[in-house]
Kinemage of the C-alpha trace (Angstrom):
@kinemage 1
@onewidth
@group {chain A} dominant
@subgroup {mainchain}
@vectorlist {calphas} color= white
{ca met a 1} P 350.292 139.977 20.113
{ca arg a 2} L 352.290 141.765 18.008
{ca trp a 3} L 350.435 141.464 14.547
{ca phe a 4} L 347.582 143.434 16.444
{ca arg a 5} L 349.519 146.332 17.342
{ca arg a 6} L 352.393 146.845 15.016
{ca gln a 7} L 351.235 149.494 11.825
{ca asp a 8} L 352.416 148.488 8.332
{ca asp a 9} L 354.470 150.951 6.916
{ca glu a 10} L 352.730 151.198 3.497
{ca thr a 11} L 349.092 150.997 4.640
{ca gly a 12} L 348.752 151.851 8.348
{ca gln a 13} L 346.615 149.234 9.249
{ca ala a 14} L 347.734 146.033 11.302
{ca pro a 15} L 348.787 142.910 9.487
{ca val a 16} L 345.875 140.239 9.487
{ca ser a 17} L 347.093 136.831 11.148
{ca ser a 18} L 346.463 133.406 9.616
{ca ala a 19} L 343.538 132.856 12.472
{ca gln a 20} L 341.990 135.901 11.055
{ca ala a 21} L 342.161 135.120 7.433
{ca asp a 22} L 340.726 131.572 8.208
{ca leu a 23} L 337.964 133.093 9.984
{ca val a 24} L 337.105 135.637 7.270
{ca ala a 25} L 337.224 132.593 4.745
{ca ala a 26} L 334.966 130.575 7.106
{ca phe a 27} L 332.328 133.044 7.515
{ca leu a 28} L 332.165 133.594 3.780
{ca gln a 29} L 331.787 130.055 3.365
{ca leu a 30} L 329.041 129.951 5.993
{ca asp a 31} L 327.349 132.768 4.666
{ca gln a 32} L 327.183 131.154 0.747
{ca arg a 33} L 326.078 127.727 2.407
{ca leu a 34} L 323.187 129.453 4.705
{ca ser a 35} L 321.817 131.703 1.888
{ca ser a 36} L 321.708 128.666 -0.707
{ca ile a 37} L 319.947 126.333 1.753
{ca ala a 38} L 317.852 128.650 3.213
{ca glu a 39} L 316.448 129.660 -0.228
{ca asp a 40} L 316.135 125.880 -1.545
{ca ala a 41} L 314.197 125.379 1.818
{ca asp a 42} L 311.865 128.500 1.924
{ca ala a 43} L 311.006 127.443 -1.950
{ca ser a 44} L 310.346 124.021 -0.599
{ca glu a 45} L 308.130 125.395 2.290
{ca ala a 46} L 306.585 127.402 -0.250
{ca leu a 47} L 305.710 124.880 -2.778
{ca his a 48} L 305.299 122.013 -0.746
{ca pro a 49} L 304.600 122.735 2.886
{ca asp a 50} L 306.192 120.160 5.049
{ca ala a 51} L 306.336 120.226 9.033
{ca thr a 52} L 309.172 117.800 9.118
{ca leu a 53} L 311.536 119.698 6.938
{ca arg a 54} L 310.279 123.117 8.796
{ca gln a 55} L 311.105 121.698 12.225
{ca asp a 56} L 314.200 120.134 10.987
{ca phe a 57} L 315.672 123.536 9.311
{ca ala a 58} L 314.430 126.237 11.718
{ca pro a 59} L 316.625 125.671 14.829
{ca leu a 60} L 319.726 125.259 12.407
{ca arg a 61} L 319.047 128.486 10.618
{ca glu a 62} L 318.625 130.322 14.003
{ca his a 63} L 321.823 128.474 15.112
{ca cys a 64} L 323.579 129.671 12.109
{ca tyr a 65} L 322.445 133.284 13.099
{ca arg a 66} L 323.994 133.344 16.191
{ca val a 67} L 326.909 132.186 15.035
{ca val a 68} L 326.935 135.037 12.630
{ca glu a 69} L 326.135 137.396 15.297
{ca glu a 70} L 329.239 136.048 17.426
{ca tyr a 71} L 331.290 136.741 14.446
{ca leu a 72} L 330.345 140.257 13.892
{ca glu a 73} L 330.593 141.152 17.528
{ca leu a 74} L 334.030 139.428 17.703
{ca thr a 75} L 335.370 141.450 14.637
{ca asn a 76} L 333.613 144.391 15.914
{ca arg a 77} L 335.627 144.438 19.493
{ca glu a 78} L 338.711 143.604 17.216
{ca asn a 79} L 338.215 146.743 15.333
{ca ala a 80} L 338.074 148.649 18.904
{ca his a 81} L 340.925 147.120 20.513
{ca pro a 82} L 343.072 143.735 20.250
{ca val a 83} L 341.396 140.445 20.856
{ca asp a 84} L 343.047 137.147 21.520
{ca glu a 85} L 343.748 134.819 18.909
{ca thr a 86} L 342.077 131.783 20.644
{ca ala a 87} L 338.633 133.929 20.488
{ca phe a 88} L 339.338 133.770 16.918
{ca ala a 89} L 339.668 130.374 16.800
{ca arg a 90} L 336.453 129.725 18.873
{ca cys a 91} L 334.741 131.708 16.587
{ca ser a 92} L 335.815 129.652 13.583
{ca asp a 93} L 335.018 126.496 15.190
{ca asp a 94} L 331.621 127.607 15.614
{ca ile a 95} L 331.609 128.411 12.051
{ca his a 96} L 332.827 125.486 10.673
{ca gln a 97} L 330.656 123.230 12.932
{ca ala a 98} L 327.317 125.312 11.845
{ca ile a 99} L 328.674 124.521 8.182
{ca glu a 100} L 328.543 120.942 8.700
{ca ser a 101} L 325.414 120.763 10.381
{ca leu a 102} L 324.097 122.778 7.234
{ca asp a 103} L 325.734 120.003 4.833
{ca asp a 104} L 324.402 117.249 6.916
{ca phe a 105} L 321.086 119.108 6.491
{ca arg a 106} L 321.173 119.175 2.289
{ca arg a 107} L 322.487 115.668 2.496
{ca arg a 108} L 319.204 114.287 4.251
{ca his a 109} L 316.714 116.700 2.064
{ca val a 110} L 318.669 116.993 -0.880
{ca gly a 111} L 316.330 115.202 -3.096
{ca arg a 112} L 313.428 117.766 -1.667
{ca leu a 113} L 315.587 120.653 -1.745
{ca glu a 114} L 316.540 120.222 -5.402
{ca thr a 115} L 313.455 119.555 -6.785
{ca ala a 116} L 312.009 122.646 -4.952
{ca arg a 117} L 314.873 124.697 -6.609
{ca arg a 118} L 313.774 123.825 -10.170
{ca glu a 119} L 310.222 123.787 -9.522
{ca leu a 120} L 310.576 127.542 -8.102
{ca ala a 121} L 312.952 128.533 -10.956
{ca asp a 122} L 309.898 127.151 -13.388
{ca val a 123} L 306.862 129.060 -11.756
{ca pro a 124} L 307.666 132.024 -13.636
{ca arg a 125} L 307.706 130.765 -17.266
{ca ala a 126} L 304.835 128.083 -16.594
{ca ala a 127} L 302.776 131.092 -15.348
{ca gln a 128} L 303.574 132.899 -18.536
{ca ala a 129} L 303.137 129.310 -20.525
{ca ala a 130} L 299.469 129.311 -19.366
{ca arg a 131} L 299.037 133.028 -19.961
{ca thr a 132} L 299.876 132.196 -23.730
{ca ala a 133} L 297.584 129.344 -23.662
{ca ala a 134} L 295.004 131.000 -22.508
{ca asp a 135} L 295.041 133.741 -24.822
{ca ala a 136} L 295.059 131.097 -27.869
{ca glu a 137} L 291.962 129.670 -26.622
{ca leu a 138} L 290.066 132.870 -25.962
{ca gly a 139} L 291.278 134.071 -29.402
{ca ala a 140} L 289.828 130.605 -30.886
{ca ala a 141} L 286.326 131.095 -28.866
{ca val a 142} L 286.027 134.524 -30.543
{ca ala a 143} L 286.708 133.159 -33.677
{ca leu a 144} L 283.686 130.950 -33.742
{ca pro a 145} L 280.818 131.499 -35.900
{ca glu a 146} L 277.614 132.829 -34.383
{ca pro a 147} L 275.502 131.427 -32.717
{ca ala a 148} L 277.958 128.851 -31.487
{ca arg a 149} L 280.235 131.574 -30.405
{ca ser a 150} L 277.262 132.681 -27.768
{ca tyr a 151} L 276.636 129.467 -26.449
{ca arg a 152} L 276.523 129.263 -22.910
{ca ser a 153} L 278.872 126.269 -22.670
{ca val a 154} L 281.592 128.738 -24.327
{ca thr a 155} L 281.081 131.944 -22.834
{ca arg a 156} L 281.258 130.619 -19.341
{ca ala a 157} L 284.061 128.853 -20.087
{ca ala a 158} L 285.482 132.032 -21.681
{ca glu a 159} L 284.687 134.135 -18.575
{ca ala a 160} L 286.177 131.274 -16.239
{ca val a 161} L 289.736 131.801 -18.475
{ca asp a 162} L 289.204 135.240 -17.701
{ca ala a 163} L 289.004 134.930 -14.094
{ca ala a 164} L 291.500 132.619 -13.558
{ca arg a 165} L 293.884 135.064 -15.576
{ca val a 166} L 293.146 138.295 -13.348
{ca glu a 167} L 293.671 135.479 -10.090
{ca leu a 168} L 297.376 134.681 -11.765
{ca asp a 169} L 298.177 138.090 -12.156
{ca ala a 170} L 297.317 139.174 -8.694
{ca ala a 171} L 299.473 136.305 -7.238
{ca arg a 172} L 302.667 137.212 -5.341
{ca his a 173} L 303.933 134.486 -3.301
{ca pro a 174} L 305.567 131.104 -5.407
{ca ser a 175} L 302.722 128.671 -4.305
{ca asp a 176} L 299.661 131.237 -4.764
{ca val a 177} L 301.588 131.655 -8.327
{ca arg a 178} L 301.905 127.981 -8.776
{ca gly a 179} L 298.180 127.474 -7.750
{ca ala a 180} L 296.853 130.294 -9.735
{ca thr a 181} L 298.738 129.113 -12.936
{ca ser a 182} L 297.214 125.208 -12.478
{ca arg a 183} L 293.541 126.905 -12.755
{ca leu a 184} L 294.279 128.877 -15.438
{ca glu a 185} L 295.608 125.733 -17.164
{ca ser a 186} L 292.538 123.899 -16.290
{ca ala a 187} L 290.173 126.803 -17.418
{ca ala a 188} L 291.950 126.917 -20.696
{ca thr a 189} L 291.396 123.417 -21.154
{ca ala a 190} L 287.679 123.777 -20.376
{ca leu a 191} L 287.609 126.292 -22.960
{ca arg a 192} L 289.346 124.396 -25.601
{ca thr a 193} L 286.765 121.341 -25.067
{ca ala a 194} L 283.878 123.947 -25.352
{ca thr a 195} L 284.936 125.466 -28.599
{ca ala a 196} L 285.642 122.336 -30.253
{ca ala a 197} L 282.070 120.595 -29.148
{ca ala a 198} L 280.303 124.192 -30.055
{ca pro a 199} L 280.044 123.709 -33.918
{ca thr a 200} L 278.289 120.262 -33.218
{ca leu a 201} L 276.489 121.209 -30.074
{ca ser a 202} L 273.232 121.598 -31.614
{ca glu a 203} L 273.125 118.249 -33.280
{ca ala a 204} L 274.312 116.274 -30.243
{ca ala a 205} L 271.366 118.010 -28.536
{ca arg a 206} L 269.155 116.477 -31.270
{ca arg a 207} L 270.598 113.365 -31.082
{ca ala a 208} L 270.541 113.033 -27.073
{ca leu a 209} L 266.974 114.345 -27.167
{ca ala a 210} L 265.939 111.238 -29.982
{ca ser a 211} L 267.742 108.981 -27.342
{ca val a 212} L 266.001 110.124 -24.353
{ca arg a 213} L 262.415 109.799 -26.126
{ca thr a 214} L 263.330 106.186 -26.749
{ca arg a 215} L 263.888 105.805 -23.217
{ca leu a 216} L 260.339 107.353 -22.203
{ca ser a 217} L 258.697 105.346 -24.536
{ca ala a 218} L 260.259 102.304 -23.118
{ca ala a 219} L 259.686 103.282 -19.376
{ca gln a 220} L 255.919 104.030 -20.191
{ca thr a 221} L 255.705 100.581 -21.462
{ca arg a 222} L 257.210 98.805 -18.649
{ca ala a 223} L 255.429 100.972 -16.412
{ca ala a 224} L 252.163 99.854 -17.752
{ca gly a 225} L 252.394 96.379 -16.002
{ca met a 226} L 253.091 97.681 -12.606
{ca pro a 227} L 249.172 97.635 -11.361
{ca glu a 228} L 248.910 94.099 -11.963
{ca ala a 229} L 252.138 93.165 -10.565
{ca tyr a 230} L 251.276 95.139 -7.517
{ca ser a 231} L 247.663 93.904 -7.672
{ca ala a 232} L 249.553 90.342 -7.531
{ca leu a 233} L 251.659 90.970 -4.821
{ca leu a 234} L 248.209 92.130 -2.455
{ca arg a 235} L 246.661 88.466 -3.869
{ca glu a 236} L 249.677 86.145 -3.191
{ca phe a 237} L 251.203 87.257 -0.595
{ca ser a 238} L 250.637 89.123 2.855
{ca glu a 239} L 250.283 92.553 3.520
{ca pro a 240} L 253.815 93.215 5.066
{ca cys a 241} L 255.437 91.614 1.961
{ca ser a 242} L 254.152 94.598 0.110
{ca val a 243} L 253.513 97.457 2.618
{ca asp a 244} L 256.305 99.649 1.595
{ca leu a 245} L 255.530 99.270 -1.920
{ca ala a 246} L 252.245 101.295 -1.349
{ca gly a 247} L 252.058 104.469 -3.939
{ca his a 248} L 255.061 103.736 -6.275
{ca asp a 249} L 253.029 103.415 -8.990
{ca arg a 250} L 251.612 106.616 -8.387
{ca ser a 251} L 255.122 108.521 -7.708
{ca ala a 252} L 256.455 106.267 -10.948
{ca ala a 253} L 253.723 108.132 -12.914
{ca glu a 254} L 254.659 111.458 -11.680
{ca arg a 255} L 258.018 111.133 -12.308
{ca met a 256} L 257.385 109.736 -16.044
{ca ala a 257} L 255.245 112.948 -16.783
{ca ala a 258} L 258.133 115.284 -15.203
{ca gly a 259} L 260.387 113.531 -17.360
{ca glu a 260} L 257.939 114.182 -20.419
{ca arg a 261} L 257.785 117.829 -19.535
{ca leu a 262} L 261.363 117.985 -19.491
{ca ile a 263} L 261.736 116.612 -22.843
{ca ala a 264} L 259.137 119.157 -24.124
{ca arg a 265} L 261.202 121.717 -23.003
{ca ala a 266} L 264.498 120.443 -24.285
{ca ala a 267} L 262.668 120.052 -27.741
{ca ala a 268} L 261.981 123.835 -27.813
{ca leu a 269} L 265.667 124.685 -26.641
{ca val a 270} L 267.526 122.530 -29.127
{ca pro a 271} L 267.847 125.437 -31.901
{ca gly a 272} L 268.905 128.212 -30.058
{ca asp a 273} L 270.289 127.060 -26.484
{ca pro a 274} L 271.524 123.262 -27.112
{ca asp a 275} L 273.519 124.031 -23.877
{ca ala a 276} L 270.091 124.405 -21.954
{ca ala a 277} L 268.344 121.588 -23.904
{ca leu a 278} L 270.998 119.427 -22.648
{ca asp a 279} L 270.780 120.174 -19.030
{ca ala a 280} L 266.836 119.606 -19.512
{ca ile a 281} L 267.430 116.032 -21.282
{ca thr a 282} L 270.177 115.204 -18.441
{ca glu a 283} L 267.169 116.107 -15.941
{ca ala a 284} L 264.709 114.139 -17.987
{ca arg a 285} L 266.989 111.111 -17.578
{ca ser a 286} L 267.144 111.705 -14.127
{ca glu a 287} L 263.256 111.415 -13.459
{ca leu a 288} L 263.141 108.113 -15.857
{ca gly a 289} L 265.797 106.797 -14.093
{ca val a 290} L 263.897 107.336 -10.842
{ca ala a 291} L 260.405 105.799 -12.567
{ca asp a 292} L 262.309 102.880 -13.510
{ca asp a 293} L 263.461 102.086 -10.099
{ca leu a 294} L 259.754 102.380 -8.770
{ca val a 295} L 258.783 100.015 -11.346
{ca asp a 296} L 261.258 97.678 -10.445
{ca ser a 297} L 261.138 97.581 -6.893
{ca val a 298} L 257.627 96.497 -7.543
{ca thr a 299} L 258.563 93.639 -10.143
{ca asp a 300} L 261.364 92.418 -8.636
{ca arg a 301} L 259.564 92.034 -4.995
{ca leu a 302} L 257.102 89.902 -6.772
{ca asn a 303} L 259.637 87.590 -8.688
{ca glu a 304} L 261.614 87.601 -5.040
{ca leu a 305} L 258.669 86.405 -3.085
{ca arg a 306} L 257.580 83.820 -5.525
{ca ala a 307} L 260.654 82.537 -5.782
{ca val a 308} L 261.246 82.078 -2.110
{ca arg a 309} L 257.460 80.501 -2.003
{ca ala a 310} L 258.747 77.939 -4.331
{ca asp a 311} L 261.872 77.022 -2.512
{ca pro a 312} L 261.897 78.241 1.003
{ca asp a 313} L 264.909 76.516 2.046
{ca gly a 314} L 267.068 77.875 -0.514
{ca pro a 315} L 267.905 81.199 0.833
{ca ala a 316} L 268.547 79.787 4.001
{ca gly a 317} L 270.840 77.198 2.717
{ca arg a 318} L 272.748 79.561 1.161
{ca thr a 319} L 273.223 81.625 4.270
{ca arg a 320} L 274.280 78.557 6.236
{ca phe a 321} L 276.739 77.786 3.552
{ca gln a 322} L 278.282 81.161 4.132
{ca ile a 323} L 278.165 80.920 8.024
{ca arg a 324} L 280.125 77.134 7.579
{ca asp a 325} L 282.689 79.134 5.346
{ca ala a 326} L 283.048 81.648 8.006
{ca gln a 327} L 283.503 78.912 10.767
{ca leu a 328} L 286.219 77.341 8.771
{ca leu a 329} L 288.118 80.460 8.190
{ca ala a 330} L 287.998 81.093 12.011
{ca val a 331} L 289.502 77.764 12.468
{ca ser a 332} L 292.049 78.117 9.696
{ca arg a 333} L 293.245 81.270 11.384
{ca gly a 334} L 293.164 80.053 14.773
{ca gln a 335} L 290.231 82.796 15.761
{ca val a 336} L 287.602 80.548 17.057
{ca ala a 337} L 287.741 81.880 20.711
{ca gln a 338} L 286.892 85.290 19.244
{ca trp a 339} L 284.286 84.345 16.346
{ca gly a 340} L 283.193 80.906 17.215
{ca ser a 341} L 280.060 81.961 19.462
{ca val a 342} L 279.492 84.678 17.406
{ca leu a 343} L 278.914 82.518 14.152
{ca asp a 344} L 277.217 79.960 15.950
{ca ala a 345} L 274.577 82.650 17.057
{ca gln a 346} L 274.219 83.346 13.425
{ca gln a 347} L 272.813 79.372 12.781
{ca asp a 348} L 270.484 80.187 15.444
{ca arg a 349} L 269.065 83.344 13.877
{ca val a 350} L 268.467 81.463 10.487
{ca asp a 351} L 266.756 79.019 12.491
{ca arg a 352} L 264.243 81.524 13.733
{ca ala a 353} L 263.744 83.505 10.880
{ca gly a 354} L 262.346 79.741 8.975
{ca ala a 355} L 260.470 79.347 11.947
{ca ala a 356} L 258.841 82.283 11.310
{ca leu a 357} L 257.166 80.729 8.284
{ca gln a 358} L 254.224 80.288 9.443
{ca gly a 359} L 250.166 80.414 8.323
{ca arg a 360} L 248.702 80.433 5.018
{ca his a 361} L 250.204 83.423 3.897
{ca pro a 362} L 253.868 83.885 5.381
{ca asp a 363} L 255.754 87.039 5.611
{ca tyr a 364} L 258.257 86.067 3.301
{ca trp a 365} L 259.632 89.234 2.728
{ca ala a 366} L 260.815 89.620 6.767
{ca tyr a 367} L 262.350 86.143 5.995
{ca leu a 368} L 264.385 87.128 3.258
{ca thr a 369} L 265.071 90.560 5.040
{ca glu a 370} L 266.712 88.645 8.101
{ca leu a 371} L 268.423 86.419 6.108
{ca asn a 372} L 270.045 89.478 4.246
{ca arg a 373} L 271.178 91.014 7.552
{ca ile a 374} L 272.613 87.880 8.584
{ca ser a 375} L 274.522 87.475 5.323
{ca ala a 376} L 276.103 90.978 5.559
{ca phe a 377} L 276.957 90.200 9.412
{ca val a 378} L 278.671 87.265 8.530
{ca ala a 379} L 280.329 89.226 5.804
{ca asp a 380} L 281.825 91.793 8.001
{ca val a 381} L 282.806 89.347 10.412
{ca val a 382} L 285.001 87.492 7.510
{ca asp a 383} L 286.379 90.875 6.593
{ca lys a 384} L 287.378 91.224 10.235
{ca met a 385} L 289.302 87.989 10.769
{ca arg a 386} L 290.990 88.481 7.063
{ca ala a 387} L 292.359 91.803 8.357
{ca arg a 388} L 293.724 90.636 11.618
{ca arg a 389} L 297.272 89.526 11.054
């Protein structure tokens, strides 16, 4: 064609055809579109990795790269020798189709892409704000008077801020920077809390010490009645009803002794190291809690066994009522075929449990244990029936 060969009198270059001009414009549009969307997609992948978006964009990006290669190959050939205008038209069509695919991708993921772009742009600002806030909290901690400034809660919180700051400064990838920023913010918040609590920490430890001493006294009072309760169990009921409780009185005493030692340690630590004192108090509370549970296990067992001895049919009646409710649910939901025989079998289990109450000292605990198992089984069946649509 003449416009590929005729030299322009002024420039000495072949004049550009409309097809070539359209192709160049389309290529520039594709390049701009691909760069913009790829930047947003990469930001989304960096901040919120998502397999769906990644799998959707990866083949599209590769296709666009092939179209770019097609364009570059065509323009290189045209520089060497004339190229038929239809080749430019085909390449232009491919470019426009790629642009349409990119636009479609953006429409489908516009919310995620725009959010990622905003968040990525905000990463440096948020990181710097976190550094500034951390520096302020470190300064406030340093300004504390002694001994508050040297309390373990303050020094450890300050060390955590320093470590988080180093991590943030070393981060390069946007997702790493964002994660490190969040950790620095959390560390700074923890330091602020520790700094605010430090001036009154000794007083808080003294109040906690008084409270745990009161709890120790109450636990010792309750434990004093434990031997009598255990003796009543052995006198009034068969051995199997309490065999699992043997040694609970000794264990409870050991736990209370451990709690008492921890309380004494806390009292010595309060003036100089209230953090350690509070730790010891927490441990003491844990020991006393275990001791309370051991005491309750004996007294509660005695009360339960006396109640069932006074009314053996009461627990069985409550279990039968639960089974009947479950049977009605099976009927109302049309699940009798699946659960009817299963629930009928639970009635038989109740009968067998009651029949086992024989002799002068029946095993009431085995009776209650079996009824509890039946109740739990029926509750599970009810959950399954309700879950089925």
